C-alpha positions in Angstrom: -36.4 17.9 -22.9 -34.7 14.8 -24.4 -36.3 12.5 -21.8 -39.9 13.6 -21.5 -40.9 10.3 -19.8 -38.2 10.6 -17.2 -36.8 7.1 -18.0 -33.2 8.2 -17.1 -32.0 7.2 -20.6 -31.4 9.0 -23.9 -30.1 7.6 -27.2 -26.4 7.7 -27.8 -26.9 9.6 -31.1 -29.0 12.2 -29.3 -26.3 12.6 -26.7 -23.6 13.0 -29.3 -25.5 15.7 -31.1 -26.1 17.4 -27.7 -22.4 17.4 -27.0 -21.5 18.9 -30.3 -24.2 21.5 -30.4 -23.6 22.8 -26.9 -19.8 22.3 -26.8 -19.9 20.8 -23.4 -16.4 21.0 -21.7 -16.1 17.2 -21.1 -12.8 15.3 -21.1 -12.5 13.4 -24.4 -11.4 10.3 -22.6 -14.5 10.4 -20.4 -16.7 10.9 -23.4 -15.1 7.9 -25.1 -15.7 5.8 -22.0 -19.3 6.9 -21.8 -20.0 6.1 -25.5 -18.3 2.7 -24.9 -20.6 2.1 -21.9 -23.7 3.0 -23.9 -22.8 0.7 -26.8 -22.3 -2.2 -24.3 -26.1 -2.4 -23.7 -28.6 -3.7 -26.3 -30.5 -0.4 -26.6 -27.5 1.8 -27.1 -28.6 4.4 -24.6 -26.9 6.8 -22.2 -27.9 6.5 -18.6 -28.1 9.8 -16.7 -26.7 8.3 -13.4 -23.7 6.9 -15.2 -23.1 10.3 -16.8 -23.2 11.9 -13.3 -20.8 9.2 -11.9 -18.4 9.7 -14.8 -18.4 13.5 -14.6 -17.8 13.4 -10.8 -15.0 10.9 -11.2 -16.9 8.0 -9.5 -16.9 4.5 -10.9 -18.6 1.3 -9.8 -17.6 -2.2 -10.6 -20.6 -2.6 -12.9 -19.5 0.5 -14.8 -16.0 -0.9 -15.1 -17.4 -4.2 -16.4 -19.7 -2.5 -18.9 -16.8 -0.6 -20.4 -14.6 -3.7 -20.5 -17.4 -5.6 -22.3 -18.4 -2.7 -24.6 -18.5 -3.1 -28.3 -16.1 -0.3 -28.7 -12.7 -1.2 -27.3 -10.6 1.6 -25.9 -7.4 2.2 -27.8 -4.3 0.6 -26.1 -1.1 2.5 -25.2 -2.7 5.8 -25.9 -1.0 7.4 -22.9 2.4 6.4 -24.2 1.7 8.4 -27.4 0.7 11.6 -25.6 3.2 14.4 -26.2 3.7 17.8 -24.7 3.2 16.7 -21.1 4.8 18.5 -18.2 7.1 16.8 -15.7 4.4 16.0 -13.2 1.9 14.6 -15.7 4.8 12.4 -17.1 5.3 11.2 -13.5 1.6 10.4 -13.2 1.8 8.4 -16.4 4.8 6.6 -15.1 3.0 5.8 -11.8 0.0 4.5 -13.8 2.1 2.1 -15.8 4.0 1.0 -12.7 1.0 0.2 -10.5 -2.1 -0.6 -12.6 -2.4 -3.7 -14.8 -5.3 -2.6 -17.0 -5.1 0.0 -19.8 -8.5 1.3 -19.0 -7.6 1.8 -15.4 -4.4 3.5 -16.4 -6.2 5.9 -18.6 -8.9 6.5 -16.0 -6.3 7.3 -13.3 -4.3 9.5 -15.6 -7.2 11.7 -16.6 -9.0 11.9 -13.2 -5.8 12.3 -11.1 -5.7 15.4 -8.9 -2.7 16.8 -7.0 -4.7 17.3 -3.9 -4.5 15.6 -1.5 -0.8 14.7 -2.1 0.7 11.4 -1.0 1.7 12.8 2.4 1.5 9.6 4.6 4.6 7.8 3.3 6.5 11.1 3.1 5.7 12.0 6.7 6.5 8.6 8.0 9.8 8.5 6.2 10.7 12.0 7.3 9.9 11.2 10.9 12.0 8.1 10.8 14.9 10.0 9.4 14.6 12.8 12.1 14.3 10.2 14.9 17.4 8.4 13.6 19.4 11.6 13.3 18.5 12.6 16.9 19.5 9.3 18.4 22.6 9.1 16.2 23.8 12.5 17.4 22.9 11.7 21.0 24.6 8.3 21.0 27.4 9.3 18.6 26.7 5.9 16.8 25.2 5.5 13.3 25.5 1.7 12.8 24.2 -1.1 15.1 22.7 1.4 17.5 20.9 -1.3 19.4 24.3 -2.3 21.1 24.5 1.0 22.8 23.1 0.7 26.4 21.2 4.0 26.2 19.4 3.0 23.0 17.0 0.5 24.6 15.8 3.2 27.0 13.8 4.9 24.3 10.1 5.1 24.9 9.4 4.2 21.3 11.0 0.7 21.1 8.9 -2.4 21.5 10.3 -4.5 24.4 8.5 -7.5 26.0 9.0 -6.1 29.4 7.0 -3.0 28.4 4.0 -4.8 26.8 1.6 -2.8 28.9 2.7 0.4 27.1 0.5 -0.3 24.1 1.8 2.5 22.0 5.2 0.7 21.6 3.5 -1.9 19.4 3.3 0.9 16.7 6.0 3.5 17.6 8.9 1.0 17.2 8.5 1.7 13.4 10.3 5.0 14.0 13.5 3.4 15.4 16.1 1.6 13.4 19.1 -0.6 14.0 21.4 1.6 11.9 21.8 3.6 8.8 21.6 0.5 6.6 18.2 -0.6 7.8 16.8 3.0 7.7 18.2 3.5 4.1 16.6 0.2 2.9 13.2 1.0 4.4 13.1 4.6 3.4 14.1 3.8 -0.2 11.3 1.2 -0.5 8.7 3.5 1.2 9.4 6.2 -1.3 9.8 4.1 -4.4 6.9 1.8 -3.8 4.8 3.4 -1.0 4.4 6.8 -2.6 3.2 5.5 -6.0 0.8 3.1 -4.3 -0.5 6.0 -2.2 -1.0 8.2 -5.3 -3.1 5.5 -7.0 -5.0 3.9 -4.1 -5.2 6.8 -1.7 -4.0 7.6 1.8 -6.6 5.6 3.7 -5.9 2.3 2.1 -2.1 2.5 2.0 -1.9 3.9 5.6 -4.2 1.2 6.8 -2.1 -1.5 5.1 1.2 -0.1 6.3 0.0 0.2 9.9 -1.6 -3.2 9.8 1.8 -4.7 8.8 3.5 -2.8 11.6 1.0 -3.9 14.2 1.1 -7.5 13.0 4.9 -7.4 13.1 5.1 -6.5 16.8 2.3 -8.8 17.8 3.9 -11.7 15.9 7.2 -11.1 17.7 5.4 -11.1 21.1 4.1 -14.6 20.2 6.9 -16.3 18.4 10.0 -14.5 19.8 8.9 -13.7 23.3 12.3 -12.4 24.7 13.2 -10.2 21.8 12.7 -6.4 21.4 11.8 -4.9 18.0 12.8 -1.8 16.0 12.3 -0.6 12.4 9.4 -0.1 10.0 10.1 -3.4 8.2 6.6 -4.8 9.0 4.9 -2.0 7.1 7.5 -1.9 4.4 7.2 -5.7 3.7 3.4 -5.4 3.7 3.5 -2.8 0.9 6.2 -4.6 -1.1 4.6 -8.0 -0.8 1.2 -6.6 -1.8 2.7 -4.9 -4.8 4.8 -7.8 -6.0 1.9 -10.2 -5.6 -0.3 -7.9 -7.6 2.4 -7.8 -10.3 2.6 -11.6 -10.4 -1.2 -12.0 -10.5 -1.5 -9.5 -13.4 1.8 -10.3 -15.1 0.5 -10.1 -18.7 -1.2 -6.7 -18.1 1.7 -5.0 -16.3 3.6 -2.7 -18.6 6.4 -1.6 -16.3 9.8 -2.0 -18.1 12.2 -4.8 -17.1 9.6 -6.2 -14.8 11.2 -9.6 -14.5 14.6 -8.2 -13.7 13.1 -5.8 -11.2 11.1 -8.6 -9.6 14.2 -10.7 -9.1 16.2 -7.7 -7.7 13.4 -6.9 -5.3 13.1 -10.5 -4.0 16.9 -10.7 -3.6 17.1 -7.4 -1.7 14.1 -8.3 0.6 15.6 -11.8 1.2 19.0 -10.3 2.0 17.4 -7.9 4.5 15.7 -10.8 6.2 19.0 -12.7 6.3 20.8 -9.7 7.8 18.1 -9.5 10.5 18.3 -13.2 11.3 22.1 -12.9 11.6 21.9 -10.0 14.0 19.3 -11.8 16.1 21.2 -15.1 16.6 24.9 -14.2 15.9 25.4 -10.6 17.2 28.8 -9.2 16.0 29.3 -7.3 19.2 28.7 -8.2 22.9 25.2 -7.3 23.9 23.4 -7.1 27.3 20.3 -8.8 26.0 18.6 -10.3 22.9 18.8 -8.3 19.7 15.7 -7.2 17.7 13.7 -9.9 16.1 13.2 -10.6 12.4 9.7 -12.0 12.6 8.1 -8.6 11.8 9.5 -9.0 8.2 7.6 -12.2 7.8 4.4 -11.0 9.4 4.4 -7.9 7.2 4.8 -10.1 4.1 1.8 -12.2 5.1 -0.3 -9.1 5.7 0.7 -7.8 2.3 -0.1 -10.9 0.4 -3.5 -11.4 2.0 -4.9 -8.0 3.0 -2.8 -5.9 0.7 -3.4 -7.9 -2.5 -7.2 -7.6 -1.9 -6.8 -3.8 -1.6 -4.6 -3.4 -4.7 -6.8 -5.6 -6.9 -9.8 -3.4 -6.1 -8.8 -0.1 -7.7 -11.7 2.4 -7.4 -14.0 -0.3 -6.1 -15.6 -0.4 -2.7 -13.9 -2.9 -0.4 -17.1 -3.3 1.7 -18.9 -4.8 -1.3 -16.4 -7.7 -1.6 -16.7 -10.9 0.4 -13.0 -11.6 0.2 -12.2 -8.3 2.0 -14.4 -9.2 4.9 -12.8 -12.7 5.2 -9.4 -11.1 5.3 -10.5 -8.5 7.8 -12.1 -11.1 10.0 -9.0 -13.2 9.9 -6.8 -10.2 10.9 -9.2 -9.2 13.7 -9.1 -12.8 15.0 -5.3 -12.7 15.1 -5.4 -9.4 17.0 -7.8 -10.8 19.6 -5.6 -13.9 20.0 -2.4 -11.8 20.3 -3.9 -9.5 22.9 -4.9 -12.5 25.1 -1.5 -14.1 24.5 0.2 -11.0 25.8 -2.0 -10.8 28.8 -1.9 -14.4 30.0 0.7 -16.5 28.1 3.9 -14.9 29.5 3.0 -15.8 33.0 1.6 -19.2 32.2 4.7 -20.2 30.2 7.1 -18.7 32.7 8.8 -16.8 29.9 12.2 -15.4 31.0 12.0 -11.8 29.8 15.3 -9.8 30.0 14.8 -6.8 32.2 14.0 -3.6 30.3 16.5 -0.8 30.5 
């Protein structure tokens, strides 16, 4: 009735009167965004498709830019002024301010967030790692430096250069850990950083980033530290942490997380200390060992994946990655590395005459 010519547009005043007269059950924040969108164009009209996208919680990059450039600026810090929120909604607000650099994105995430699906990937990975560690700890009666036990390296989950043909080991090593200290460090970061990232960016992006870091870690070890085995989820953990820290640095002015400088310094110190501990165990083992100890190169490979691939993901909140040229460049680079690593594992060990310690 309001658009007899089927143009797909109606005036913003007409839409406002329609909302008030029919008392449509629309979220006030969404209405405010829609009005800001309408006032960003010269004609001041509401687009039907943009209304549909908004109501269905879809958003395109053009929609985001239209709101950002609109004549009506969205109020800042409105989420911090909200009262009467339950525990979970306060946690969602906390996550929004921890992860997202833009106030509009934070408001959008807060109002459109749904509890289903929950962030199950990082929780399941962490729980599985804990269960596997407890099982091996009870079986070996050893909770620290488990890699020095002769039975530990017999696990079918560990990556060992002598078992390269068993391709699943390039991923399953993430469930094994050197000891309680490595498991505790990884589990803490996975829950503190991985879960909020999964809540905001979704299970597909975060699981892909984590597993890409894990796979890059084992393949990098197979190229740069050819005699060493590998255990621990550090490749995936460092991919998540490096991506998040890089995103914070790139959007430093917009990030509103408290004590961000102090927390950045502490995170870098802890991550550097973990790398230093891994290097020490690799080259100066404190106990006699029958073979090389696990490599530390997975930490560095995960960090590179996080800074390149992960940063591209985190900077594209609610935008399609396939529409971005930078994403395809990163993806092509990663695929090229995978192909090179596969051929390296097939041919280089024999051509170079690498002395591989016998697998247990």
